[in-house]
LOKE-958733 format. One line per 8 residues: number of its first residue (from 1); their letters; for each residue x, y, z of C-alpha. Coordinates in Angstrom, 3 decimals, m for minus. Example, Ala and Ser with C-alpha at 12.3 -4.5 7.8 and 13.67 -1.06 7.14 Angstrom:
! LOKE-958733
1) AS) 12.300/m4.500/7.800  13.670/m1.060/7.140
END
This chain:
! LOKE-958733
1) MPYRSMLT) 5.074/96.175/24.369  1.489/94.663/23.308  0.562/95.157/19.786  m2.059/97.625/18.905  m4.842/96.438/16.497  m4.987/98.924/13.478  m8.589/97.317/12.754  m11.490/97.231/14.935
9) AAQLDALL) m13.764/94.129/15.402  m16.461/95.868/13.479  m14.277/96.551/10.469  m12.664/93.122/10.276  m16.210/91.520/10.511  m17.324/93.872/7.622  m14.223/92.989/5.465  m14.972/89.050/5.849
17) AFPATEGE) m18.872/89.280/6.170  m20.957/87.098/3.599  m23.417/88.728/1.092  m26.998/89.398/2.494  m29.340/90.004/m0.400  m30.341/87.902/m3.332  m28.383/90.203/m5.787  m25.264/89.982/m3.884
25) LAQQYLFD) m25.412/86.066/m3.344  m26.191/85.658/m7.163  m23.064/88.001/m7.863  m20.701/85.881/m5.819  m22.018/82.366/m5.963  m23.768/81.270/m9.376  m21.847/78.491/m10.630  m20.998/77.954/m14.360
33) ARELSIIR) m21.101/74.809/m16.318  m17.826/73.524/m15.418  m18.269/74.023/m11.859  m21.758/72.188/m11.849  m20.092/69.308/m13.809  m17.280/69.071/m10.909  m19.815/69.235/m8.268  m22.131/66.775/m9.827
41) QRRGDHNR) m19.236/64.203/m9.764  m19.512/63.890/m5.931  m21.656/60.992/m4.600  m24.909/61.837/m2.792  m26.658/64.882/m2.369  m25.149/66.021/0.969  m21.456/65.597/m0.592  m22.590/67.633/m3.515
49) LGFAVQLC) m24.010/70.337/m1.370  m21.093/70.374/0.877  m18.725/70.393/m1.603  m20.365/73.565/m3.552  m20.628/75.214/m0.178  m16.815/74.942/0.326  m16.355/76.287/m3.258  m18.396/79.371/m2.268
57) YLRYPGQA) m16.196/79.955/0.914  m13.198/79.914/m1.339  m14.669/82.470/m3.530  m16.193/84.872/m0.954  m14.867/85.817/1.576  m11.936/83.831/0.226  m11.142/81.641/3.258  m11.019/77.962/3.743
65) MALDTEPP) m14.019/76.629/5.562  m13.337/75.696/9.352  m14.603/72.146/10.311  m16.807/73.506/13.155  m18.278/75.984/10.851  m22.169/76.318/9.839  m22.832/78.245/6.889  m25.109/81.000/6.541
73) PALLAFVA) m28.905/79.846/5.973  m29.159/82.306/2.965  m25.823/80.800/1.631  m27.129/77.325/2.165  m30.347/77.794/0.630  m29.291/79.527/m2.376  m26.679/76.871/m3.227  m29.185/74.043/m2.648
81) RQLRVSPE) m31.657/75.650/m5.282  m29.023/75.846/m7.981  m28.138/72.001/m7.045  m31.679/71.012/m6.686  m31.212/69.210/m3.413  m32.418/69.919/0.070  m30.818/72.323/2.520  m31.564/69.855/5.078
89) SWQSYAQR) m28.754/67.405/3.415  m26.024/69.755/5.085  m26.510/67.782/8.473  m25.377/64.660/6.794  m22.445/66.224/5.406  m21.342/67.801/8.606  m20.774/64.612/10.365  m17.641/63.637/8.842
97) DETRREHA) m14.865/65.953/9.081  m12.797/63.627/7.019  m14.590/64.153/3.982  m14.609/68.188/4.509  m10.823/67.936/4.716  m10.492/65.975/1.767  m12.867/68.199/m0.432  m10.980/71.243/0.681
105) LELQTLFD) m7.672/69.974/m0.619  m9.517/68.648/m3.843  m10.951/72.109/m4.286  m7.538/74.060/m3.832  m6.248/71.607/m6.563  m8.989/71.896/m9.010  m9.776/75.561/m9.003  m6.137/76.789/m8.327
113) YRPFTVGE) m6.376/78.130/m4.945  m3.313/78.170/m2.966  m2.818/79.069/0.741  m1.310/82.139/2.235  2.326/81.534/3.073  5.223/83.450/4.462  6.317/84.149/0.950  2.943/85.603/0.211
121) YRQRRGLL) 3.028/87.685/3.219  6.286/89.322/2.507  5.254/90.268/m1.318  1.825/91.612/0.000  3.595/93.731/2.566  5.642/95.338/m0.160  2.796/95.982/m2.324  0.951/97.600/0.611
129) TDLAMQTN) 3.714/99.724/1.654  3.087/101.687/m1.775  m0.544/102.264/m0.875  0.297/103.239/2.623  2.184/106.311/1.047  m1.151/107.276/m0.538  m3.313/106.743/2.694  m3.158/106.316/6.308
137) KAVAIAQR) m6.458/104.418/6.408  m5.846/101.034/7.675  m9.492/99.821/6.560  m8.440/100.806/2.914  m5.274/98.827/3.010  m7.031/95.797/4.151  m9.751/96.120/1.503  m7.061/96.284/m1.212
145) LIETLRQD) m5.098/93.340/0.293  m8.249/91.041/0.454  m9.208/92.259/m3.200  m5.939/91.439/m4.372  m5.902/88.174/m2.599  m9.315/87.174/m4.031  m8.155/88.155/m7.668  m5.077/85.940/m7.344
153) RVMVPPAR) m6.971/83.136/m5.632  m4.829/83.173/m2.768  m6.834/82.197/0.317  m7.540/85.021/2.965  m5.383/84.630/6.228  m7.113/85.040/9.571  m8.279/88.304/10.902  m5.326/88.783/12.972
161) VIDRLCGE) m2.768/88.209/10.258  m4.917/90.676/8.147  m4.662/93.438/11.006  m0.721/92.757/11.598  0.185/92.900/7.957  m1.698/96.154/7.411  m0.162/97.667/10.534  3.339/96.772/9.512
169) ALARGTRV) 2.531/98.153/5.806  1.519/101.269/7.290  4.334/101.715/9.340  6.512/101.109/6.362  4.999/103.391/4.129  4.690/106.192/6.469  8.291/106.037/7.332  9.214/106.106/3.723
177) FYQRLTEG) 6.724/108.928/3.434  8.503/110.927/6.053  11.926/110.351/4.259  10.801/111.446/1.194  9.421/114.767/2.515  12.621/115.522/4.529  15.398/113.938/2.470  18.188/116.465/1.186
185) MSDDQRAR) 16.943/118.867/3.709  20.069/120.925/5.053  20.757/121.764/8.731  19.976/125.385/7.957  16.203/124.530/6.726  15.907/122.099/9.719  16.703/125.030/11.802  14.206/127.271/10.218
193) LDHLLTPR) 11.474/124.643/10.661  12.358/124.459/14.389  12.033/128.320/14.503  8.418/128.208/13.484  7.705/126.601/17.110  9.256/129.551/18.813  7.269/133.022/19.945  7.527/135.678/17.262
201) DEVRTILL) 9.703/138.655/18.431  7.193/141.222/18.950  4.388/139.327/20.173  4.001/136.012/22.250  2.002/134.044/19.529  3.721/131.029/18.107  5.130/131.856/14.552  3.509/128.678/13.170
209) TWLRQPPG) 0.121/129.765/14.812  0.461/133.522/13.396  1.045/131.871/9.702  m2.161/130.056/9.904  m4.443/132.640/11.328  m7.457/133.523/9.312  m7.176/136.604/6.947  m10.008/138.615/8.431
217) EAKARTML) m11.692/141.556/6.398  m10.860/142.106/2.761  m8.582/145.344/3.117  m5.310/146.357/1.771  m3.879/146.169/5.116  m4.922/142.560/5.749  m3.612/141.593/2.303  m0.265/142.945/3.240
225) THLDRLHA) m0.100/141.109/6.381  m1.011/138.117/4.489  1.715/138.597/1.974  4.001/138.912/5.014  2.841/135.499/6.057  3.657/134.206/2.588  7.176/135.642/2.413  7.776/133.979/6.028
233) IREVGLPA) 6.893/130.755/4.710  9.225/131.244/1.613  12.132/132.368/3.597  12.307/128.794/5.189  13.544/127.813/1.394  11.667/124.487/0.858  12.340/122.947/m2.444  9.964/123.944/m5.097
241) DLDRRVHH) 9.114/120.257/m6.143  8.734/119.089/m2.600  4.810/118.436/m2.998  5.373/116.485/m6.152  7.625/113.590/m4.335  4.482/112.357/m2.307  0.866/111.472/m2.969  m1.120/114.610/m2.544
249) SRLTQLAR) m3.984/112.836/m0.322  m1.356/111.588/2.032  0.173/115.035/2.445  m3.076/116.678/2.837  m3.670/113.916/5.876  m0.742/114.713/7.325  m1.091/118.399/7.215  m4.584/118.181/8.935
257) EGAQMSAQ) m2.864/116.105/11.732  m0.025/118.386/12.376  m2.767/121.551/12.180  m4.411/119.806/15.128  m1.276/119.500/17.318  0.137/122.104/19.449  3.635/123.555/19.394  4.638/121.512/22.374
265) HLRDLEGT) 3.304/118.431/20.896  5.081/119.058/17.762  8.553/119.462/19.704  8.117/116.240/21.329  7.864/114.217/17.838  10.781/112.280/16.711  12.819/114.345/14.407  12.131/112.991/10.899
273) RRYATLVA) 8.310/113.122/11.670  8.528/116.487/13.262  10.009/117.945/10.204  7.829/116.111/7.625  4.844/117.522/9.498  6.097/120.860/9.619  6.591/120.696/5.984  3.173/119.287/5.132
281) VLLDTHAT) 1.711/122.054/7.326  3.511/124.807/5.498  2.785/123.504/2.161  m0.860/123.503/3.039  m0.691/126.800/4.611  1.118/128.287/1.531  m1.544/126.900/m0.884  m4.274/128.337/1.583
289) IIDQILEM) m2.774/131.664/1.781  m2.401/132.171/m1.802  m6.146/131.072/m2.257  m7.223/133.660/0.491  m4.970/136.576/m0.995  m6.639/136.033/m4.368  m10.166/135.899/m2.945  m9.335/139.157/m0.829
297) NDKIIGKL) m7.923/140.875/m4.306  m11.261/139.941/m5.883  m13.471/141.255/m2.966  m11.519/144.541/m2.803  m11.760/145.050/m6.449  m15.399/144.173/m6.433  m15.926/146.544/m3.539  m14.412/149.376/m5.479
305) FADVKRKH) m16.453/148.816/m8.545  m19.496/148.636/m6.431  m18.671/151.892/m4.393  m18.030/153.702/m8.080  m21.100/152.425/m9.417  m23.188/153.463/m6.433  m21.638/156.723/m6.503  m22.271/157.136/m10.313
313) AATFHDHG) m25.959/156.011/m10.001  m26.420/158.584/m7.253  m24.942/161.352/m9.082  m26.705/160.545/m12.415  m30.043/160.547/m10.174  m29.117/164.066/m8.632  m28.391/165.461/m12.083  m31.415/163.741/m13.856
321) KAINEKVR) m33.715/166.787/m13.509  m30.940/169.077/m14.974  m30.369/166.972/m17.729  m34.229/166.367/m18.693  m34.600/170.226/m18.584  m31.784/170.790/m21.005  m33.208/167.996/m23.334  m36.713/169.619/m23.315
329) LYSRVGKA) m34.672/173.159/m23.925  m32.880/172.025/m26.902  m36.217/170.227/m28.175  m38.059/173.527/m28.201  m35.038/175.640/m29.540  m34.587/172.839/m32.737  m38.396/173.237/m33.233  m38.010/177.133/m33.341
337) LVTARQTG) m35.146/176.726/m35.880  m37.060/174.483/m38.140  m39.896/176.467/m38.044  m37.620/179.550/m38.959  m36.136/177.780/m41.852  m39.551/176.899/m43.321  m40.714/180.486/m43.113  m37.698/182.350/m43.600
345) DDPFAAIE) m37.351/184.134/m40.241  m34.234/185.127/m38.328  m33.146/182.114/m36.578  m31.532/184.046/m33.674  m34.735/185.783/m33.091  m36.410/182.428/m33.138  m34.188/181.025/m30.520  m34.627/184.310/m28.127
353) AVVPWERF) m38.294/183.631/m28.568  m37.814/180.457/m26.613  m35.067/181.267/m24.113  m32.921/184.436/m23.384  m29.722/184.506/m25.394  m27.660/184.443/m22.067  m29.369/181.473/m20.721  m28.861/179.520/m23.933
361) TQSVTEAN) m25.178/180.344/m24.162  m24.740/179.093/m20.394  m26.398/175.871/m21.221  m23.916/175.411/m24.259  m21.024/175.987/m21.940  m22.484/173.738/m19.327  m22.980/170.921/m22.141  m19.349/171.551/m23.514
369) WPSRSRST) m18.171/167.758/m22.691  m14.578/168.012/m24.172  m13.597/170.699/m21.618  m14.682/168.804/m18.770  m12.566/166.547/m16.608  m12.807/162.821/m16.707  m14.362/162.388/m13.385  m17.060/164.853/m14.577
377) ICRSFSTD) m17.781/162.599/m17.824  m18.454/159.592/m15.447  m20.949/161.611/m13.471  m22.792/162.384/m16.551  m24.784/160.216/m19.226  m22.056/157.299/m19.420  m22.997/154.142/m17.465  m19.588/152.334/m18.081
385) TARCVGTP) m18.561/151.819/m14.515  m15.061/150.715/m15.552  m14.476/154.005/m16.873  m15.263/155.562/m13.393  m12.602/153.345/m11.888  m10.046/155.656/m13.489  m11.148/158.540/m11.921  m8.443/160.486/m9.787
393) RACSRVSR) m9.853/159.511/m6.363  m10.492/155.735/m7.184  m6.811/155.658/m8.580  m5.602/157.285/m5.605  m7.047/154.548/m3.509  m5.387/151.805/m5.433  m2.117/153.499/m5.653  m1.860/154.200/m1.833
401) SRRRRRPR) m1.847/150.654/m1.189  0.315/149.878/m4.015  3.167/152.116/m2.891  3.273/150.363/0.531  6.081/147.692/0.812  6.298/147.496/m2.963  9.716/145.363/m3.081  8.517/142.677/m0.727
409) RCSTASTR) 5.044/142.144/m2.263  6.160/141.850/m5.918  8.984/139.249/m4.792  6.281/137.361/m2.570  3.604/137.312/m5.017  5.274/135.357/m7.809  3.540/132.090/m8.201  3.677/129.026/m10.420
417) CAP) 0.923/126.712/m12.254  m0.333/123.991/m10.305  0.777/120.398/m11.706
END
């Protein structure tokens, strides 16, 4: 079976590309005093320039310079300016392959560069396997490989070796990742995971598809359906610490892959991969459903408050005219009583002069707040909307949804803090 490349040609070229701007050239290729001293020990401008260019190759991109390679013009001009020689001197240096080979070996000895051996290959593969358990992006693994090789002054191998090494590390890391998600899983748990790929009893919808359906409108009935989905996930009996065994980013990537697969595709997967994918999808769906339930709860409570507040405002507006009339009436009655006190007249006669006694007693009865119900108080002067939620009608709306399937909801809605 032919080997499938993990990295495209464009990605490999970008990983091993030379700096393009003046700032990037200065960052990678400025020589210090020791390096300049070693370079100036070479005889002739062409040898100094060639020796320095080979040192630049070892620095970045980190590979030894091939004999038939011509350096980029920008690199050649930048190095020549530092050495105060002409870039044309390179043509004389490039004529003798023996000199270039000798300089390459001398540079590796002087600056402690070592070749990429089979031992290095195995060591780097083990290190990259740990990284592959955090991401399934081959280009990210290749970037980490090249960065560590440059830091350790190990010469970067050819592109085909980089691609194969990243592929092996990714395959090993993925295999270990699947094993951690499924280790310790009983046969009963595996059977419950396989059951998710079968149709539901009452409808033809696949159970896993039903679990991932959107919540719909924020209503009590919709929330109860979502709680049933949450209960169905928890009936699988996955360990509580399963999401802590692996890296969250890798788990999310696997969940996204599984969400795009059909039930038939999931059934055709190899056993360990199938169970690991189902576990990742269930963990992601479990978290998503909890978020959606909390969001629906906020919307329902917010809608309840908005309805009561709107009704309260409408009622207050309807009763505003009567309230203003009573305020004006009591103002005239108060002025009459003050005048009667000052003149020594009969206060009852002063009240009857403003309003008939029967109408006055009727208005007092209507304004007798302590004997009125709580719902009537909410329809009067108070603007505290929270009190209006406690009205009998509002409480009945909430209690009706609470009474439905109370045992299942109480056991399902238990949550724990995020790590």
